[in-house]
ZAMARGU-4260 file (C-alpha; in steps of 0.2 Angstrom, whole numbers, plus 5000, padded with zeros to 4 digits):
<rodrens>
0) 5391/5668/5636 | 5384/5651/5635 | 5365/5648/5638 | 5359/5638/5653 | 5361/5621/5644
5) 5375/5614/5633 | 5371/5615/5615 | 5388/5610/5609 | 5382/5594/5601 | 5368/5602/5591
10) 5369/5608/5573 | 5358/5620/5564 | 5345/5613/5552 | 5350/5617/5534 | 5339/5630/5525
15) 5333/5625/5508 | 5321/5630/5495 | 5308/5618/5501 | 5306/5627/5517 | 5292/5637/5508
20) 5297/5655/5509 | 5313/5658/5518 | 5316/5673/5508 | 5299/5681/5509 | 5298/5700/5512
25) 5292/5707/5528 | 5276/5712/5518 | 5272/5695/5513 | 5277/5688/5529 | 5265/5697/5539
30) 5251/5688/5530 | 5256/5671/5536 | 5263/5675/5553 | 5250/5666/5563 | 5240/5682/5566
35) 5222/5686/5563 | 5224/5692/5545 | 5229/5675/5539 | 5215/5664/5534 | 5224/5648/5539
40) 5234/5646/5555 | 5252/5641/5552 | 5251/5627/5565 | 5262/5614/5557 | 5270/5621/5542
45) 5259/5611/5530 | 5246/5617/5518 | 5239/5601/5510 | 5236/5584/5517 | 5246/5575/5504
50) 5249/5577/5486 | 5233/5584/5479 | 5238/5578/5461 | 5240/5559/5466 | 5229/5546/5475
55) 5222/5551/5492 | 5233/5544/5506 | 5226/5538/5523 | 5228/5551/5537 | 5238/5538/5547
60) 5253/5527/5544 | 5253/5511/5555 | 5243/5521/5568 | 5254/5537/5567 | 5249/5553/5560
65) 5255/5553/5542 | 5259/5572/5542 | 5270/5571/5557 | 5279/5555/5551 | 5282/5564/5534
70) 5289/5580/5541 | 5300/5571/5553 | 5307/5561/5538 | 5310/5577/5528 | 5320/5584/5543
75) 5329/5568/5545 | 5334/5567/5526 | 5340/5585/5528 | 5351/5580/5543 | 5358/5565/5533
80) 5363/5577/5519 | 5350/5570/5507 | 5343/5587/5502 | 5336/5582/5485 | 5327/5567/5492
85) 5320/5579/5506 | 5314/5591/5492 | 5307/5577/5482 | 5297/5571/5497 | 5290/5588/5500
90) 5284/5589/5482 | 5276/5572/5482 | 5268/5573/5499 | 5263/5591/5499 | 5270/5593/5516
95) 5283/5606/5521 | 5296/5604/5534 | 5291/5621/5541 | 5280/5636/5536 | 5286/5652/5529
100) 5286/5661/5546 | 5297/5648/5554 | 5309/5648/5539 | 5310/5667/5540 | 5313/5667/5559
105) 5327/5654/5556 | 5335/5665/5543 | 5334/5680/5554 | 5342/5672/5569 | 5356/5665/5559
110) 5359/5682/5550 | 5358/5691/5566 | 5343/5702/5561 | 5337/5704/5579 | 5322/5716/5576
115) 5315/5704/5563 | 5318/5689/5573 | 5309/5696/5588 | 5294/5701/5577 | 5293/5684/5569
120) 5294/5675/5586 | 5283/5686/5596 | 5273/5695/5584 | 5269/5714/5584 | 5258/5725/5596
125) 5248/5739/5589 | 5237/5752/5597 | 5220/5759/5592 | 5212/5773/5601 | 5195/5770/5591
130) 5198/5784/5578 | 5193/5802/5578 | 5203/5817/5583 | 5209/5820/5601 | 5200/5834/5610
135) 5217/5840/5615 | 5220/5846/5597 | 5234/5841/5585 | 5247/5839/5599 | 5236/5824/5606
140) 5235/5815/5590 | 5239/5796/5593 | 5238/5798/5612 | 5227/5787/5623 | 5217/5792/5637
145) 5223/5788/5654 | 5214/5784/5671 | 5214/5803/5674 | 5201/5805/5661 | 5208/5799/5644
150) 5203/5784/5635 | 5215/5769/5635 | 5220/5764/5618 | 5215/5746/5613 | 5231/5735/5612
155) 5231/5723/5598 | 5243/5708/5596 | 5245/5700/5579 | 5257/5687/5573 | 5271/5677/5581
160) 5275/5659/5582 | 5265/5647/5593 | 5275/5644/5609 | 5276/5628/5619 | 5265/5626/5634
165) 5279/5628/5646 | 5288/5642/5637 | 5295/5656/5646 | 5293/5671/5635 | 5304/5683/5645
170) 5318/5670/5646 | 5317/5668/5627 | 5317/5687/5624 | 5332/5688/5636 | 5342/5676/5626
175) 5339/5686/5610 | 5344/5702/5618 | 5359/5694/5626 | 5365/5688/5609 | 5362/5705/5602
180) 5372/5713/5616 | 5387/5702/5614 | 5388/5705/5595 | 5388/5723/5598 | 5402/5722/5610
185) 5411/5711/5598 | 5410/5724/5585 | 5416/5737/5598 | 5400/5747/5596 | 5400/5751/5615
190) 5387/5765/5614 | 5373/5754/5606 | 5378/5739/5617 | 5376/5750/5633 | 5359/5755/5627
195) 5354/5737/5624 | 5360/5732/5642 | 5350/5747/5650 | 5335/5748/5639 | 5332/5731/5633
200) 5340/5718/5644 | 5338/5726/5661 | 5319/5729/5660 | 5316/5710/5657 | 5322/5707/5675
205) 5325/5689/5670 | 5342/5685/5678 | 5350/5697/5689 | 5366/5687/5691 | 5368/5686/5672
210) 5365/5704/5670 | 5379/5708/5682 | 5390/5696/5672 | 5385/5704/5656 | 5388/5722/5662
215) 5406/5717/5667 | 5410/5712/5649 | 5410/5730/5644 | 5427/5731/5652 | 5434/5718/5640
220) 5448/5726/5630 | 5446/5716/5614 | 5434/5705/5605 | 5445/5690/5609 | 5445/5695/5627
225) 5426/5696/5627 | 5425/5678/5619 | 5436/5671/5633 | 5427/5680/5647 | 5410/5676/5641
230) 5414/5658/5635 | 5406/5663/5619 | 5413/5660/5601 | 5406/5676/5592 | 5394/5680/5579
235) 5404/5670/5566 | 5405/5655/5577 | 5391/5643/5582 | 5383/5655/5595 | 5368/5659/5583
240) 5365/5641/5580 | 5365/5637/5598 | 5353/5652/5601 | 5341/5645/5588 | 5342/5628/5596
245) 5337/5635/5613 | 5323/5645/5606 | 5316/5630/5596 | 5314/5621/5612 | 5301/5634/5618
250) 5292/5634/5601 | 5277/5623/5599 | 5284/5607/5590 | 5269/5607/5578 | 5276/5623/5571
255) 5295/5620/5573 | 5300/5602/5574 | 5313/5599/5588 | 5330/5597/5581 | 5335/5579/5575
260) 5319/5572/5580 | 5321/5555/5572 | 5338/5553/5580 | 5331/5557/5597 | 5316/5545/5594
265) 5329/5531/5589 | 5339/5535/5605 | 5324/5533/5615 | 5320/5516/5608 | 5338/5510/5611
270) 5338/5517/5628 | 5322/5507/5632 | 5330/5492/5625 | 5346/5494/5636 | 5336/5499/5652
275) 5326/5482/5650 | 5341/5472/5645 | 5347/5464/5662 | 5364/5459/5655 | 5368/5474/5644
280) 5387/5476/5646 | 5393/5484/5630 | 5396/5502/5625 | 5392/5498/5606 | 5376/5505/5601
285) 5363/5491/5597 | 5358/5488/5579 | 5341/5494/5574 | 5338/5479/5563 | 5332/5469/5577
290) 5326/5470/5595 | 5340/5470/5607 | 5343/5457/5621 | 5359/5452/5629 | 5360/5434/5635
295) 5368/5429/5652 | 5382/5419/5644 | 5390/5435/5638 | 5391/5442/5656 | 5405/5438/5668
300) 5398/5425/5680 | 5412/5412/5681 | 5428/5413/5690 | 5441/5405/5678 | 5457/5410/5686
305) 5462/5409/5705 | 5477/5418/5711 | 5485/5412/5727 | 5500/5424/5730 | 5494/5430/5747
310) 5494/5420/5763 | 5481/5429/5772 | 5465/5440/5770 | 5465/5450/5754 | 5459/5467/5758
315) 5459/5478/5742 | 5463/5476/5724 | 5463/5488/5709 | 5467/5487/5691 | 5479/5500/5684
320) 5471/5515/5674 | 5476/5507/5657 | 5471/5490/5662 | 5488/5481/5660 | 5491/5477/5678
325) 5482/5472/5694 | 5488/5476/5711 | 5482/5469/5728 | 5485/5472/5746 | 5483/5459/5761
330) 5483/5457/5779 | 5499/5447/5776 | 5509/5464/5775 | 5512/5462/5756 | 5507/5470/5740
335) 5507/5460/5724 | 5507/5467/5706 | 5501/5456/5692 | 5502/5457/5673 | 5483/5458/5669
340) 5485/5448/5653 | 5494/5432/5660 | 5491/5436/5679 | 5509/5432/5682 | 5517/5441/5697
345) 5527/5456/5692 | 5532/5462/5709 | 5528/5457/5727 | 5531/5471/5739 | 5536/5467/5756
350) 5542/5483/5765 | 5526/5485/5776 | 5527/5479/5794 | 5508/5477/5796 | 5493/5473/5785
355) 5491/5484/5770 | 5474/5492/5769 | 5473/5501/5753 | 5482/5506/5737 | 5480/5519/5723
360) 5488/5520/5705 | 5496/5536/5700 | 5488/5544/5684 | 5501/5537/5673 | 5502/5520/5681
365) 5521/5522/5685 | 5519/5523/5704 | 5507/5516/5717 | 5504/5522/5735 | 5500/5510/5749
370) 5493/5512/5766 | 5496/5501/5781 | 5487/5497/5797 | 5493/5496/5816 | 5507/5495/5820
375) 5516/5500/5804 | 5504/5516/5801 | 5514/5521/5786 | 5510/5527/5768 | 5523/5521/5755
380) 5525/5526/5737 | 5532/5513/5725 | 5540/5513/5708 | 5530/5501/5698 | 5544/5497/5685
385) 5557/5492/5698 | 5546/5487/5713 | 5556/5499/5724 | 5549/5509/5738 | 5554/5527/5734
390) 5546/5536/5749 | 5539/5531/5766 | 5528/5544/5775 | 5530/5539/5794 | 5521/5554/5802
395) 5506/5544/5807 | 5503/5536/5824 | 5486/5527/5819 | 5482/5517/5804 | 5482/5525/5786
400) 5466/5520/5779 | 5465/5527/5761 | 5474/5537/5748 | 5472/5545/5731 | 5483/5554/5718
405) 5481/5572/5713 | 5477/5573/5694 | 5494/5580/5690 | 5503/5565/5699 | 5514/5577/5709
410) 5505/5575/5726 | 5494/5563/5735 | 5480/5564/5748 | 5481/5552/5762 | 5467/5548/5774
415) 5470/5541/5791 | 5463/5537/5809 | 5476/5549/5816 | 5467/5565/5822 | 5483/5575/5818
420) 5483/5570/5800 | 5466/5564/5797 | 5466/5570/5779 | 5481/5579/5771 | 5490/5583/5755
425) 5508/5577/5754 | 5521/5580/5740 | 5531/5565/5733 | 5546/5570/5745 | 5535/5566/5760
430) 5531/5584/5765 | 5514/5589/5770 | 5507/5603/5758 | 5490/5605/5767 | 5481/5598/5782
435) 5462/5598/5780 | 5459/5596/5799 | 5467/5599/5816 | 5467/5588/5832 | 5453/5598/5839
440) 5442/5593/5824 | 5442/5575/5831 | 5441/5568/5814 | 5446/5550/5808 | 5444/5547/5789
445) 5437/5530/5783 | 5439/5533/5765 | 5442/5547/5752 | 5441/5549/5733 | 5446/5563/5720
450) 5434/5566/5706 | 5441/5561/5688 | 5440/5579/5683 | 5451/5583/5697 | 5440/5596/5705
455) 5432/5588/5720 | 5439/5579/5735 | 5426/5568/5744 | 5430/5563/5762 | 5420/5550/5773
460) 5420/5553/5791 | 5408/5541/5800 | 5391/5548/5797 | 5397/5563/5787 | 5402/5566/5769
465) 5413/5581/5766 | 5415/5589/5749 | 5430/5600/5745 | 5437/5610/5731 | 5453/5602/5728
470) 5462/5617/5721 | 5457/5629/5734 | 5455/5617/5748 | 5438/5625/5752 | 5425/5615/5760
475) 5410/5616/5748 | 5397/5604/5756 | 5394/5593/5771 | 5380/5579/5771 | 5374/5570/5786
480) 5370/5552/5785 | 5358/5548/5800 | 5356/5530/5800 | 5372/5522/5794 | 5391/5524/5795
485) 5400/5528/5779 | 5414/5516/5775 | 5419/5518/5756 | 5417/5530/5742 | 5419/5529/5723
490) 5416/5543/5711 | 5408/5540/5693 | 5418/5544/5677 | 5407/5560/5674 | 5412/5567/5691
495) 5394/5570/5696 | 5389/5555/5707 | 5397/5545/5721 | 5394/5528/5727 | 5394/5526/5746
500) 5395/5510/5755 | 5387/5510/5773 | 5385/5499/5788 | 5372/5492/5789 | 5371/5483/5772
505) 5367/5498/5762 | 5375/5506/5746 | 5369/5523/5740 | 5371/5532/5723 | 5372/5550/5728
510) 5373/5567/5718 | 5389/5576/5723 | 5382/5593/5722 | 5366/5591/5732 | 5369/5575/5742
515) 5352/5568/5735 | 5351/5549/5735 | 5348/5544/5717 | 5347/5525/5720 | 5349/5513/5734
520) 5356/5495/5733 | 5352/5482/5746 | 5353/5463/5748 | 5371/5461/5752 | 5378/5460/5770
525) 5389/5473/5778 | 5388/5475/5797 | 5405/5474/5805 | 5419/5476/5792 | 5424/5488/5777
530) 5417/5481/5761 | 5421/5492/5746 | 5408/5494/5732 | 5412/5501/5715 | 5405/5505/5697
535) 5407/5492/5684 | 5404/5486/5666 | 5403/5496/5650 | 5399/5514/5653 | 5397/5510/5672
540) 5380/5502/5669 | 5383/5491/5685 | 5386/5492/5703 | 5396/5478/5711 | 5401/5474/5729
545) 5407/5460/5740 | 5398/5455/5756 | 5401/5447/5773 | 5391/5432/5767 | 5406/5427/5755
550) 5396/5432/5739 | 5397/5445/5726 | 5382/5456/5722 | 5379/5465/5705 | 5365/5477/5702
555) 5360/5487/5687 | 5362/5506/5689 | 5343/5507/5692 | 5344/5496/5707 | 5339/5479/5700
560) 5349/5465/5706 | 5357/5455/5692 | 5368/5442/5700 | 5373/5435/5717 | 5389/5425/5714
565) 5397/5412/5725 | 5415/5411/5723 | 5424/5413/5739 | 5425/5402/5754 | 5420/5407/5772
570) 5423/5425/5776 | 5421/5442/5768 | 5423/5447/5750 | 5431/5463/5754 | 5434/5471/5737
575) 5429/5470/5719 | 5437/5478/5704 | 5430/5479/5686 | 5443/5479/5672 | 5443/5497/5665
580) 5444/5492/5647 | 5437/5475/5646 | 5419/5475/5653 | 5418/5456/5653 | 5431/5454/5666
585) 5432/5459/5685 | 5442/5453/5700 | 5437/5449/5718 | 5447/5448/5734 | 5442/5438/5749
590) 5446/5433/5767 | 5450/5416/5760 | 5467/5424/5754 | 5461/5421/5736 | 5459/5433/5721
595) 5447/5427/5708 | 5446/5433/5690 | 5428/5432/5683 | 5424/5430/5664 | 5408/5425/5654
600) 5415/5408/5649 | 5429/5398/5656 | 5443/5395/5644 | 5447/5377/5649 | 5437/5376/5665
605) 5443/5384/5682 | 5462/5386/5683 | 5472/5387/5699 | 5488/5397/5700 | 5500/5403/5713
610) 5503/5418/5702 | 5521/5413/5699 | 5521/5399/5686 | 5508/5405/5674
</rodrens>
């Protein structure tokens, strides 16, 4: 069973002869185990301040503690695989990566020697009743006096590693006992496993829910069944390394340096650069050779292509999942599919009898579903290759507002203003599979979205946000928005956050599981109409939205406004779609019946096209 945090990306620090005593015996270990009997505290794994045979070194290195820098370098050389260089640095500097007790503790965990690991981590407790012979006679030897009249033995704690200030000792002990228990189950030593569960894990009272889950594992019929049920890879897998990683987080960093410390520090530097780089729009990690800063001229701020295939307001547009096509819907009752390289028209779909409000690409981009307004009130499924309508769902008496594909591509979820079918699942034959609401619910859905991992369905109903488990159709959460009406929703690639557009003029980034608002984006205008916002840029670093003032607004994820772009004539910019594989391109759709393609630098100045002759 995994620990609370994911340690799948961590690796154990190698153990080498310069760890200063990884093979020490228990007798010699007790002398350096951070207890009273050791004349020097093993607080940082070092025993000299530099090489005593060479010239004296300053205690600092450009203002940083020399010992800390050196030990981090030793660890980093080890992580890089330069073990001889790490050993040489230990020898020349006189500093060790870690002291003998830490090395022995690491070895004990990785070898599954749990009694030794506990003793090294937490130390030992001994009792002293002050000497002499108990008045009760030989039977009383070693017994302490109780409150009823006996003396209480003096408890003496020795040894143990220094823990971090916020360390939870019981939690750490629970993790060790849990690993011990699972390994006994893996070996099918059920008797000892049951004793550990009852006599060692249960008294800790750390996690009742986890205890119940652990106790159920006794019923596993085999080691493989155990690994599957516990989501644990066994004693010979990475479980011991993962345990060591978790425990090391609770040990004082002066004693046991956190894993991959230099890499973490470098990540922090790069993250600071990126956070302070207004136009950062690449997933490529910045170079360490120079400070990082992106210029405005590498950001899409110019509309270099204009598409005029529609004859009325363009309400929505979306790139295909692979980025090879762009599709748009319009008040002129048509849907246009473009080649996203040349922006030539591939198909113009004309079967709808009213304005087309929304579209969604199937997971494999072979189909699209489109939704139409009054009076048509239909949802149509189209074959992208042929441009032919392969299914028309006519059950609605009010407009279809939105749709999304199930992850397997075998069904769709359609939202509408029809109270009878406000939000329902339909198969590709046009048969309803599940209806989330009935007429009595009096619900009309403004927008919906399915999370990329396929687990959650988000539904917007005026001032409410409903979250469902897509597989079971169970409603998991319901969030109320007091001040605004929710109009559109987009879910992040990690399936953890949702971007919700609201009247009046607000966009909120919210956590799906809790409904907590993580960030708000303001400045644009949305008071009467549906304006759809979305994530954009490399790694979804940006939020982008149209506006009722004919502009496009782009913010950093942290809420900082990056650009306000003029590009459409009077009316709303209804939808903006960022290219899924080219972070330097996005498309916008406006009431001026135009689609604009934005790029950092125009190729030959602004180009005008009707979408047919390019």
